[in-house]
C-alpha positions as CSV (number, residue, x, y, z in Angstrom):
1,X,14.4,7.7,13.0
2,X,12.6,8.1,16.2
3,X,13.1,8.8,19.9
4,X,11.4,8.0,23.1
5,X,11.8,9.3,26.6
6,X,13.5,7.5,29.5
7,X,14.5,4.4,27.6
8,X,17.7,2.5,26.6
9,X,21.0,4.0,25.3
10,X,20.6,2.1,22.1
11,X,17.4,3.9,21.3
12,X,18.9,7.3,22.1
13,X,21.8,6.4,19.7
14,X,19.3,5.5,17.0
15,X,17.4,8.7,17.5
16,X,20.6,10.6,16.5
17,X,20.2,9.1,13.0
18,X,16.7,10.1,11.8
19,X,15.3,8.7,8.6
20,X,12.3,9.7,6.4
21,X,8.6,9.1,7.2
22,X,5.9,8.2,4.8
23,X,2.2,9.1,5.6
24,X,-0.9,7.2,4.6
25,X,-4.3,9.0,4.9
26,X,-7.4,6.8,4.6
27,X,-10.7,8.1,3.2
28,X,-13.3,5.5,4.2
29,X,-16.2,6.3,1.8
30,X,-17.2,5.0,-1.7
31,X,-20.2,5.4,-3.9
32,X,-20.7,1.6,-3.8
33,X,-19.0,-1.4,-2.2
34,X,-17.3,-3.6,-4.8
35,X,-18.0,-7.4,-4.3
36,X,-14.3,-8.3,-4.1
37,X,-13.2,-5.4,-1.8
38,X,-12.2,-6.1,1.8
39,X,-10.8,-2.7,2.4
40,X,-12.3,-0.3,5.0
41,X,-14.8,1.3,2.7
42,X,-18.4,2.3,3.4
43,X,-21.1,3.1,0.8
44,X,-22.6,6.0,2.8
45,X,-22.6,9.8,2.6
46,X,-19.2,11.2,3.4
47,X,-18.8,13.6,6.4
48,X,-16.1,15.6,4.8
49,X,-15.9,18.5,7.2
50,X,-16.0,16.2,10.2
51,X,-13.3,14.1,8.5
52,X,-11.1,17.0,7.9
53,X,-11.3,18.3,11.4
54,X,-10.7,14.8,12.9
55,X,-7.7,13.9,10.7
56,X,-6.1,17.3,11.4
57,X,-6.5,16.6,15.1
58,X,-4.7,13.3,14.5
59,X,-1.8,15.1,12.8
60,X,-1.5,17.6,15.6
61,X,-1.5,14.9,18.3
62,X,1.1,12.8,16.5
63,X,3.3,15.9,16.1
64,X,2.9,17.2,19.6
65,X,2.6,13.9,21.6
66,X,3.6,11.0,19.4
67,X,2.1,7.7,20.6
68,X,2.1,5.8,23.9
69,X,4.0,2.5,23.9
70,X,1.9,-0.2,25.6
71,X,4.5,-1.8,27.9
72,X,6.6,1.2,28.8
73,X,3.8,3.6,29.2
74,X,5.8,6.5,27.9
75,X,5.4,8.9,25.0
76,X,7.2,7.8,21.8
77,X,8.1,11.0,20.0
78,X,8.9,10.6,16.3
79,X,11.8,12.7,15.1
80,X,11.9,11.9,11.5
81,X,14.2,13.8,9.2
82,X,11.7,14.4,6.5
83,X,8.3,13.5,4.9
84,X,9.1,11.5,1.8
85,X,5.6,10.6,0.6
86,X,1.9,11.0,1.2
87,X,-0.7,8.5,-0.1
88,X,-4.4,9.2,0.0
89,X,-6.1,5.8,-0.2
90,X,-9.6,4.4,0.4
91,X,-12.3,4.1,-0.2
92,X,-12.5,6.7,-2.9
93,X,-10.4,9.7,-2.0
94,X,-11.3,11.5,-5.3
95,X,-14.7,12.1,-3.6
96,X,-12.9,14.7,-1.4
97,X,-12.7,18.3,-2.6
98,X,-9.3,19.6,-3.7
99,X,-9.6,22.2,-0.9
100,X,-9.8,19.4,1.7
101,X,-6.9,17.6,0.2
102,X,-4.8,20.8,0.2
103,X,-5.5,21.4,3.9
104,X,-4.5,17.8,4.7
105,X,-1.3,18.1,2.8
106,X,-0.4,21.3,4.6
107,X,-1.2,19.7,7.9
108,X,1.0,16.8,7.2
109,X,4.0,19.0,6.3
110,X,3.9,20.3,9.9
111,X,4.8,16.7,11.2
112,X,8.1,16.6,9.3
113,X,9.7,18.8,6.7
114,X,8.7,17.7,3.2
115,X,11.4,16.5,0.9
116,X,11.7,18.8,-2.2
117,X,10.4,16.0,-4.4
118,X,7.9,14.6,-1.9
119,X,5.6,12.2,-3.7
120,X,1.9,12.9,-3.2
121,X,-0.5,10.2,-4.6
122,X,-4.3,10.3,-4.7
123,X,-6.4,7.3,-5.6
124,X,-9.2,8.0,-8.0
125,X,-12.3,6.3,-9.3
126,X,-13.9,7.1,-12.7
127,X,-17.3,7.4,-11.0
128,X,-16.1,10.5,-9.1
129,X,-16.6,12.8,-12.1
130,X,-19.8,13.8,-13.9
131,X,-18.0,14.7,-17.1
132,X,-14.5,14.7,-18.7
133,X,-14.4,18.5,-18.2
134,X,-15.0,18.1,-14.5
135,X,-12.3,15.4,-14.3
136,X,-9.8,17.7,-16.0
137,X,-10.6,20.5,-13.6
138,X,-10.3,18.2,-10.6
139,X,-6.8,17.0,-11.7
140,X,-5.7,20.6,-12.4
141,X,-6.8,21.6,-8.9
142,X,-5.0,18.6,-7.4
143,X,-1.8,19.6,-9.1
144,X,-2.1,23.1,-7.8
145,X,-2.3,21.9,-4.2
146,X,0.8,19.7,-4.5
147,X,-0.4,16.3,-5.8
148,X,2.0,14.8,-8.3
149,X,0.9,11.3,-8.8
150,X,-2.5,9.8,-9.6
151,X,-3.7,6.2,-9.3
152,X,-6.9,5.3,-11.2
153,X,-8.9,2.2,-10.4
154,X,-10.1,1.2,-13.9
155,X,-9.8,-2.5,-13.2
156,X,-10.6,-3.5,-16.8
157,X,-11.8,-2.2,-20.2
158,X,-14.4,-4.7,-21.2
159,X,-18.1,-4.1,-20.1
160,X,-18.5,-7.7,-18.9
161,X,-15.5,-7.5,-16.7
162,X,-16.7,-4.2,-15.1
163,X,-20.1,-5.7,-14.6
164,X,-18.8,-8.8,-12.9
165,X,-16.5,-6.7,-10.6
166,X,-19.4,-4.6,-9.6
167,X,-17.8,-1.4,-11.0
168,X,-20.3,1.4,-11.6
169,X,-18.2,3.1,-14.3
170,X,-18.2,2.3,-18.0
171,X,-15.3,1.7,-20.3
172,X,-15.8,5.3,-21.7
173,X,-15.7,6.7,-18.2
174,X,-12.4,4.9,-17.5
175,X,-10.9,6.1,-20.7
176,X,-12.0,9.7,-20.2
177,X,-10.6,9.7,-16.7
178,X,-7.2,8.3,-17.9
179,X,-7.2,11.0,-20.7
180,X,-7.9,13.8,-18.2
181,X,-5.3,12.6,-15.7
182,X,-2.6,12.1,-18.3
183,X,-3.2,15.5,-19.7
184,X,-2.3,17.0,-16.4
185,X,0.1,14.6,-14.7
186,X,3.2,12.7,-16.1
187,X,3.0,10.1,-13.3
188,X,-0.3,8.2,-13.6
189,X,-1.0,4.6,-12.5
190,X,-3.8,2.3,-13.7
191,X,-5.1,-0.5,-11.5
192,X,-6.3,-3.6,-13.4
193,X,-7.5,-7.0,-12.2
194,X,-7.0,-10.4,-13.8
195,X,-8.2,-13.9,-12.9
196,X,-11.9,-13.4,-13.5
197,X,-13.9,-16.5,-14.4
198,X,-14.0,-17.2,-18.1
199,X,-11.6,-14.2,-18.7
200,X,-9.9,-14.7,-22.1
201,X,-6.1,-14.4,-22.0
202,X,-6.2,-12.8,-25.5
203,X,-8.4,-10.0,-24.1
204,X,-6.0,-9.5,-21.2
205,X,-3.1,-9.3,-23.5
206,X,-4.9,-6.7,-25.6
207,X,-5.6,-4.6,-22.4
208,X,-2.0,-4.6,-21.3
209,X,-0.7,-3.6,-24.8
210,X,-3.3,-0.8,-24.9
211,X,-2.4,0.6,-21.5
212,X,1.3,0.4,-22.2
213,X,0.9,2.1,-25.6
214,X,-0.8,5.0,-23.8
215,X,2.5,5.7,-22.1
216,X,1.3,5.2,-18.5
217,X,4.2,5.6,-16.1
218,X,2.9,2.8,-13.9
219,X,0.6,-0.2,-14.1
220,X,-0.6,-2.3,-11.1
221,X,-1.9,-5.7,-12.3
222,X,-3.6,-7.6,-9.4
223,X,-4.8,-11.2,-9.4
224,X,-8.4,-11.4,-8.2
225,X,-8.3,-12.9,-4.7
226,X,-11.3,-14.1,-2.7
227,X,-11.3,-12.4,0.6
228,X,-13.4,-13.3,3.7
229,X,-16.3,-10.9,4.5
230,X,-16.8,-10.0,0.8
231,X,-19.7,-10.7,-1.5
232,X,-17.4,-12.8,-3.8
233,X,-16.4,-14.9,-0.8
234,X,-20.1,-15.7,-0.1
235,X,-20.7,-16.4,-3.8
236,X,-17.8,-18.8,-4.1
237,X,-18.8,-20.7,-1.0
238,X,-22.3,-21.1,-2.4
239,X,-20.8,-22.5,-5.7
240,X,-22.0,-19.6,-7.8
241,X,-18.7,-19.6,-9.7
242,X,-15.2,-20.9,-9.3
243,X,-12.0,-18.9,-9.1
244,X,-9.2,-19.8,-11.6
245,X,-7.0,-22.7,-10.6
246,X,-3.3,-22.2,-9.9
247,X,-2.2,-23.2,-13.4
248,X,-4.5,-20.7,-15.0
249,X,-3.3,-18.0,-12.6
250,X,0.2,-18.8,-13.5
251,X,-0.5,-18.2,-17.2
252,X,-2.0,-14.8,-16.6
253,X,0.9,-13.9,-14.2
254,X,3.6,-14.8,-16.7
255,X,1.8,-13.2,-19.7
256,X,1.5,-10.0,-17.7
257,X,5.2,-9.9,-16.9
258,X,6.3,-10.7,-20.4
259,X,4.1,-8.2,-22.1
260,X,4.9,-5.3,-19.8
261,X,8.6,-6.0,-19.9
262,X,8.4,-5.8,-23.7
263,X,7.1,-2.3,-23.3
264,X,10.0,-1.3,-21.1
265,X,8.2,-1.6,-17.7
266,X,10.2,-2.9,-14.8
267,X,8.5,-5.5,-12.7
268,X,9.8,-4.0,-9.4
269,X,7.2,-5.6,-7.2
270,X,5.2,-8.8,-7.7
271,X,2.1,-6.9,-8.9
272,X,3.6,-3.5,-9.9
273,X,5.3,-2.3,-13.1
274,X,6.8,1.0,-13.9
275,X,8.7,3.0,-16.5
276,X,12.3,3.8,-15.4
277,X,12.4,5.9,-12.2
278,X,8.6,5.8,-11.8
279,X,8.2,3.4,-8.9
280,X,5.6,4.3,-6.4
281,X,8.0,5.7,-3.8
282,X,5.4,5.5,-1.0
283,X,4.8,1.7,-1.4
284,X,8.5,1.1,-2.1
285,X,9.3,2.8,1.3
286,X,6.8,0.5,3.0
287,X,8.0,-2.7,1.3
288,X,11.5,-1.8,2.4
289,X,10.1,-1.6,5.9
290,X,10.6,2.1,6.4
291,X,8.5,4.1,8.9
292,X,5.1,5.1,7.9
293,X,2.3,6.8,9.9
294,X,-1.4,6.0,9.2
295,X,-4.2,8.5,9.7
296,X,-7.9,8.3,9.1
297,X,-10.4,5.5,10.0
298,X,-8.7,2.0,9.8
299,X,-5.3,3.3,8.8
300,X,-2.3,1.2,9.8
301,X,1.3,2.4,10.5
302,X,4.7,1.1,11.5
303,X,7.2,3.0,13.6
304,X,10.7,1.9,14.7
305,X,11.7,2.6,18.2
306,X,15.1,1.0,17.6
307,X,16.7,-0.8,14.7
308,X,14.8,-4.0,15.6
309,X,11.9,-2.8,17.7
310,X,8.7,-1.8,15.9
311,X,5.4,-0.3,16.9
312,X,2.3,-1.3,14.9
313,X,-0.4,1.3,14.9
314,X,-4.1,1.0,13.9
315,X,-6.7,3.7,13.9
316,X,-10.3,2.9,14.9
317,X,-11.9,1.4,11.8
318,X,-15.6,2.5,11.5
319,X,-16.1,6.2,10.7
320,X,-18.8,6.6,13.3
321,X,-16.7,5.1,16.1
322,X,-13.7,7.2,14.9
323,X,-15.7,10.4,15.0
324,X,-17.0,9.6,18.5
325,X,-13.5,8.9,19.8
326,X,-11.6,11.7,18.2
327,X,-12.7,14.2,20.9
328,X,-10.4,12.2,23.2
329,X,-7.7,11.6,20.6
330,X,-5.8,9.1,22.7
331,X,-8.7,6.7,22.2
332,X,-8.4,6.7,18.4
333,X,-5.1,4.9,18.0
334,X,-4.4,1.3,19.0
335,X,-0.7,0.5,19.5
336,X,1.0,-2.9,19.6
337,X,4.7,-3.6,20.2
338,X,5.9,-6.2,17.8
339,X,8.5,-8.7,19.0
340,X,11.8,-8.5,17.2
341,X,11.0,-11.8,15.6
342,X,7.7,-10.5,14.3
343,X,9.4,-7.5,12.9
344,X,11.9,-9.7,11.1
345,X,9.1,-11.7,9.6
346,X,7.2,-8.6,8.5
347,X,10.4,-7.3,6.8
348,X,10.6,-10.7,4.9
349,X,6.9,-10.6,4.1
350,X,7.2,-7.2,2.5
351,X,10.7,-7.4,1.1
352,X,10.3,-10.6,-0.8
353,X,7.6,-8.9,-2.8
354,X,10.3,-6.7,-4.4
355,X,12.5,-7.7,-7.3
356,X,15.4,-6.4,-5.2
357,X,14.4,-8.6,-2.3
358,X,15.2,-8.3,1.5
359,X,18.2,-6.2,2.5
360,X,20.0,-8.8,4.5
361,X,23.0,-6.6,5.4
362,X,20.7,-4.2,7.2
363,X,18.6,-7.0,8.8
364,X,21.5,-9.0,10.1
365,X,23.4,-6.0,11.3
366,X,20.7,-5.4,14.0
367,X,19.5,-9.0,14.6
368,X,21.6,-11.5,16.6
369,X,21.8,-14.8,14.7
370,X,19.7,-16.7,17.3
371,X,16.9,-14.1,16.9
372,X,17.1,-14.3,13.1
373,X,16.9,-18.1,13.2
374,X,13.9,-18.0,15.6
375,X,12.0,-16.1,12.9
376,X,13.3,-17.6,9.7
377,X,13.9,-21.2,8.8
378,X,17.4,-20.9,7.4
379,X,17.6,-24.5,6.4
380,X,14.5,-24.0,4.3
381,X,16.0,-20.8,2.8
382,X,19.1,-22.8,1.8
383,X,17.0,-25.5,0.3
384,X,15.0,-23.0,-1.8
385,X,18.2,-21.4,-3.0
386,X,19.5,-24.8,-4.1
387,X,16.2,-25.3,-6.0
388,X,16.6,-22.0,-7.9
389,X,13.6,-20.3,-6.2
390,X,15.6,-17.9,-4.0
391,X,18.9,-16.2,-4.7
392,X,21.3,-14.6,-2.3
393,X,23.4,-11.7,-3.7
394,X,26.0,-9.8,-1.8
395,X,23.5,-7.8,0.2
396,X,20.0,-9.1,-0.6
397,X,17.9,-12.2,-0.7
398,X,15.3,-12.2,-3.5
399,X,13.0,-14.5,-5.5
400,X,14.1,-15.8,-8.8
401,X,11.9,-15.6,-11.9
402,X,10.9,-19.2,-11.1
403,X,10.2,-18.3,-7.4
404,X,7.9,-15.3,-8.0
405,X,4.7,-17.2,-8.8
406,X,5.3,-19.2,-5.6
407,X,5.7,-16.3,-3.3
408,X,3.0,-17.2,-0.8
409,X,4.1,-20.9,-0.6
410,X,7.7,-19.8,-0.1
411,X,6.8,-17.4,2.7
412,X,4.8,-20.2,4.4
413,X,7.9,-22.4,4.3
414,X,10.5,-20.0,5.6
415,X,8.5,-18.0,8.3
416,X,8.7,-20.0,11.5
417,X,5.6,-20.3,13.8
418,X,6.1,-17.8,16.6
419,X,4.9,-18.3,20.2
420,X,1.8,-16.4,21.2
421,X,2.6,-13.6,23.6
C-alpha cells in the first residue's frame, strides 16, 4: 500500500503488497451557503485558475515527495498499485469548467495508474446551469473528459422544503438537471434530506417512489442534522423551530428503507441505496478504511504506513490561506499519526455504517488482542449481540436491522475512551 524510508521491516514488507488509492478533490465555493451545511464551502467568487494551479502543485508534490510523518521526520512515499476512484466534492464542483476538471483528472492519473474502470464522480447543483440545454452540454463535456458518475443535490421536490433548506433552485430546476444527467450518464445519484419540521411522511413516500421510478442508479437519503456553526444551529438554539424527535426520525428512516427496497435498491450503507452493482465505489473504499488522499482546501485523507499505522492528513481549510501557503507546498498539509487504537476505532466508526459491517478477519490479523480490547469494549459488543443489535458472521461484525437506527448509540457504547496523547 505504501512505503517509507528508513523504517521498520514490517513496513517494508507491507510496501511489497500495494493496494489501490482513492482521491478526493475539494472545490470550496458555492453560490450560496445553505443553513444546514457545515462543509468547507464559501459563497464568494471562485478563483478557478488559481485553484487549478494550486491543486496541480499538490498532486505533483504528493507524487514526488509524499508526506512528512510528524514523529519520524521522514518522507512517506506512497506506492499505491492503482487509482480506483476520484471524487470531486464541495462546495459546488459543477461551478468548475469541464476543461479544469479534465486537467485535474489527468493530473491525478500521474499519481498512480488509473484502473480501467476507475470511478470518477462530480457533485452537481441545479443552480449551476442557466438552462436545460446548458446542463446537457455540461454533462456531455464531463463524460468526454472521463467522468462516469454524477451526484446531484436536489434535496427535495416540494417548494416549501427547498425554501426551508435555503436552496436556490426550484423543483423544475432539479427535474431538468436530473433529466439532463440521466440522458448522458447511466450512473446518477440524487441527494435528498428528510426530517424537516412539519414534513409529511406521505410527501416523503411520494418523493422516494418518484425518484425510484425514474430509474436512478443511486439515492442518498440523509436525515437533517443540526450541526454547530450553521444557521440552523443558531435557529434551534433560539427556539425558532424544533428538530424531529427520535421516534419521528425512526419512522422516516424505516419508511425510506422499506420503500427503496421495494424498488430493488440495496441499502448498502446507512444513508445510501443503490441498484445492483451501482454502489459509490469511492465512498465504499473509504468506509472499508482503504487509503485515500485529499486535495484542495479543507480536504482530508487517510494513508496506511503499515497494516495498523495510519496517517491522517488535512489540507489548509480557507481558500485564501490555502493560496498563500501553496507557494511553499509543505505548509499546505497538516499530518497526524493516529495511534493504532485510534485507527481501530475509525475502522469501526466507518465500517459499521455498512450493511456488510467491519471486516474483523482483517482487523484482528494485524491487531494484538490487547490493543483491540483497548479500543473496543468487547463485553459491550457481546451484550449487543445477545440483544440482537449486532451480529457476528464468519468474517464480519455488522448491525442488524434492529441495530441500524441505533448506530450512534451503539458506537458510543463500544468505543472506549482513549487517553490523550
